[in-house]
C-alpha positions as CSV (number, residue, x, y, z in Angstrom):
1,M,-0.8,1.1,12.0
2,K,-2.6,-0.8,15.1
3,L,-4.8,-2.7,12.6
4,R,-1.8,-4.0,10.6
5,C,0.0,-5.0,13.8
6,L,-3.0,-6.9,15.0
7,I,-3.2,-8.6,11.8
8,C,0.3,-9.6,11.9
9,A,-0.3,-11.0,15.4
10,I,-3.1,-12.9,14.2
11,A,-1.2,-14.6,11.1
12,L,1.7,-15.2,13.5
13,F,-0.3,-17.0,16.1
14,G,-2.1,-19.8,14.3
15,L,-4.2,-18.5,11.3
16,G,-1.6,-20.2,8.8
17,A,-2.5,-23.5,10.1
18,M,-6.3,-23.5,9.6
19,P,-8.0,-24.7,6.6
20,A,-9.5,-22.4,3.8
21,A,-13.2,-23.1,4.8
22,A,-13.5,-25.3,7.9
23,Q,-16.7,-27.0,8.1
24,V,-16.1,-28.4,11.6
25,P,-15.6,-25.6,14.1
26,P,-13.5,-25.7,17.2
27,P,-15.1,-26.2,20.6
28,G,-17.1,-23.0,21.5
29,Q,-17.2,-21.6,18.1
30,L,-20.8,-20.9,16.9
31,C,-20.5,-20.3,13.3
32,L,-19.2,-21.4,9.8
33,M,-17.5,-19.4,7.3
34,T,-17.4,-20.5,3.5
35,T,-16.2,-18.6,0.4
36,V,-18.6,-17.2,-2.1
37,G,-17.5,-17.4,-5.7
38,A,-13.8,-18.0,-6.6
39,D,-11.5,-18.9,-3.7
40,A,-8.4,-18.8,-6.0
41,I,-7.5,-16.4,-8.7
42,T,-4.7,-16.0,-11.3
43,L,-3.1,-12.6,-12.1
44,R,-1.0,-12.3,-15.3
45,T,-0.1,-8.3,-15.3
46,P,1.5,-6.2,-12.6
47,A,-0.7,-4.7,-10.2
48,Q,-3.6,-6.3,-12.2
49,A,-7.0,-5.4,-10.7
50,H,-9.5,-8.2,-9.5
51,P,-12.6,-5.9,-9.3
52,E,-14.9,-8.3,-7.7
53,G,-12.8,-8.7,-4.6
54,F,-13.5,-11.7,-2.2
55,A,-16.5,-12.7,-0.5
56,V,-17.5,-15.0,2.3
57,R,-20.7,-16.3,3.8
58,L,-21.1,-16.5,7.6
59,T,-23.7,-18.8,9.3
60,D,-24.8,-20.5,12.3
61,L,-24.1,-24.3,12.9
62,Q,-27.7,-24.7,11.5
63,G,-26.8,-22.9,8.4
64,N,-29.0,-19.7,9.1
65,P,-27.3,-16.6,7.9
66,L,-25.7,-14.2,10.5
67,P,-26.1,-10.6,9.4
68,G,-24.3,-7.7,10.9
69,V,-21.2,-9.6,11.8
70,E,-17.8,-7.7,11.4
71,V,-15.5,-9.6,8.9
72,W,-11.6,-8.4,8.5
73,F,-10.2,-8.8,5.0
74,F,-6.6,-8.8,4.7
75,V,-3.3,-10.1,2.9
76,N,-1.9,-13.1,4.6
77,Q,1.8,-11.8,4.4
78,L,4.6,-14.1,5.9
79,L,6.5,-12.3,8.6
80,T,9.3,-13.4,10.8
81,I,10.4,-12.3,14.4
82,G,14.1,-12.2,15.3
83,P,16.8,-13.5,13.0
84,P,16.0,-16.2,10.3
85,Q,16.6,-19.7,11.3
86,P,19.7,-21.2,9.7
87,G,18.8,-22.8,6.2
88,A,15.3,-21.4,6.2
89,P,14.4,-20.1,2.8
90,P,14.0,-16.4,2.1
91,L,10.8,-14.6,2.5
92,P,8.9,-13.6,-0.7
93,P,9.9,-9.6,-1.1
94,P,7.1,-7.2,-0.3
95,E,6.4,-6.3,-3.9
96,T,5.1,-9.7,-4.3
97,Y,2.0,-9.0,-2.4
98,G,-1.2,-7.2,-3.4
99,Q,-3.7,-5.3,-1.4
100,F,-7.0,-4.3,-1.1
101,A,-8.2,-1.0,-2.8
102,E,-9.2,0.2,0.4
103,G,-6.4,-1.3,2.3
104,Q,-6.8,-3.7,5.2
105,L,-10.5,-3.3,5.7
106,I,-13.4,-4.3,7.8
107,S,-16.9,-5.3,6.2
108,H,-20.1,-6.3,7.6
109,T,-22.3,-9.4,6.8
110,D,-25.6,-8.5,5.0
111,E,-29.0,-10.1,5.6
112,L,-27.8,-13.1,3.6
113,G,-24.7,-13.4,5.8
114,I,-22.5,-12.4,3.1
115,A,-19.4,-10.0,3.6
116,R,-17.5,-8.6,0.6
117,S,-14.2,-7.0,0.4
118,S,-13.2,-4.1,-1.9
119,A,-11.4,-4.7,-5.3
120,F,-8.1,-6.6,-5.0
121,I,-5.0,-5.2,-6.7
122,G,-2.2,-7.6,-7.3
123,G,1.5,-7.4,-6.6
124,T,4.3,-6.5,-9.2
125,I,6.5,-9.7,-8.8
126,S,5.6,-13.4,-9.4
127,G,4.7,-15.6,-6.5
128,N,1.8,-17.2,-4.8
129,Y,0.3,-16.1,-1.6
130,E,-3.1,-15.9,0.3
131,A,-5.7,-13.1,1.0
132,A,-8.0,-13.9,4.0
133,A,-11.2,-13.2,5.7
134,Y,-11.4,-13.5,9.6
135,V,-13.9,-12.8,12.3
136,W,-12.4,-11.4,15.2
137,V,-14.3,-12.5,18.2
138,S,-14.1,-10.0,21.0
139,G,-17.4,-10.9,22.7
140,G,-15.3,-12.5,25.8
141,P,-15.6,-16.0,27.3
142,D,-19.5,-15.5,27.9
143,G,-20.3,-16.3,24.5
144,S,-22.1,-13.1,23.5
145,H,-20.4,-12.7,20.3
146,P,-22.6,-14.5,17.3
147,C,-19.6,-16.7,16.8
148,G,-19.3,-17.7,20.5
149,T,-15.8,-17.7,21.7
150,A,-12.3,-17.2,20.2
151,P,-10.9,-18.2,17.9
152,G,-13.3,-16.9,15.2
153,P,-13.6,-18.4,11.7
154,V,-11.2,-17.7,8.9
155,A,-11.3,-18.5,5.2
156,Y,-8.5,-18.2,2.6
157,F,-8.1,-17.2,-1.0
158,Q,-5.3,-18.4,-3.2
159,V,-3.6,-15.8,-5.2
160,R,-1.2,-16.9,-8.1
161,Q,0.5,-14.1,-9.8
162,L,2.3,-15.3,-13.2
163,L,4.0,-12.1,-14.2
164,G,7.1,-13.4,-16.1
165,P,10.3,-15.1,-14.9
166,R,9.3,-17.7,-11.9
167,V,9.9,-16.7,-8.4
168,A,11.0,-19.8,-6.0
169,S,10.9,-18.9,-2.3
170,G,10.9,-15.1,-2.9
171,V,14.1,-15.3,-5.1
172,P,13.6,-14.5,-8.8
173,E,14.8,-17.3,-11.0
174,S,18.1,-16.2,-12.6
175,I,18.6,-16.0,-16.3
176,P,22.1,-16.4,-17.7
177,V,23.0,-13.5,-19.9
178,M,26.2,-13.4,-22.1
179,S,27.9,-10.1,-22.3
180,N,29.1,-8.6,-25.3
181,I,32.7,-9.1,-25.1
182,A,32.3,-12.8,-24.2
183,G,29.8,-13.0,-27.3
184,L,32.5,-11.4,-29.5
185,L,35.2,-14.0,-28.1
186,L,32.9,-16.8,-28.8
187,G,31.9,-15.6,-32.4
188,L,35.8,-15.3,-33.4
189,S,36.6,-18.6,-31.9
190,L,33.8,-20.2,-34.0
191,L,35.1,-18.3,-37.2
192,A,38.5,-19.6,-36.5
193,I,37.5,-23.1,-36.3
194,G,35.4,-22.6,-39.4
195,V,38.3,-21.3,-41.6
196,L,40.7,-23.9,-40.4
197,G,38.4,-26.7,-41.2
198,A,37.8,-25.4,-44.6
199,R,41.5,-25.1,-45.3
200,R,42.0,-28.9,-44.3
201,L,39.2,-29.8,-46.8
202,Q,41.0,-28.2,-49.7
């Protein structure tokens, strides 16, 4: 629970505005994070597995790998605090979002500076969202962490789920359905029109 709350706090206080694989770190940040392999996936069946998961590479500013660094992988779920703003679009329902097979997890970079997540399992409703990898810099202002001072680097992975009817702003697209009674009345009306037309032609 503490991990989930901390992740929510990170997402709410500025990660959403950061680029997917920033190559120019902010002042005080001493490392770079880049995605390894695909940074976007498309899922076409409910709860579809992406066995490879996601991976990132962490290097210093000279391009040297940084092994043994803690990397957090999580789903960047949109949240609100307090009542929604007037006119704001509704958030996607929770079923939209997928999850990692091992939950919100912490990985560590290997000797090549690469950290990998567990398999990713998609959601059950069509929609688009992001998974993310993040280095939580906790070394303090003295720069004792390999990445220097906060905020740490972040990378995003786009997840597209095309599972059926489109979802716009979290609301499934409505499909008009004709009731049996309405269909019967329409059929009888068309039959009556056809009979009258045939009589006029005789």
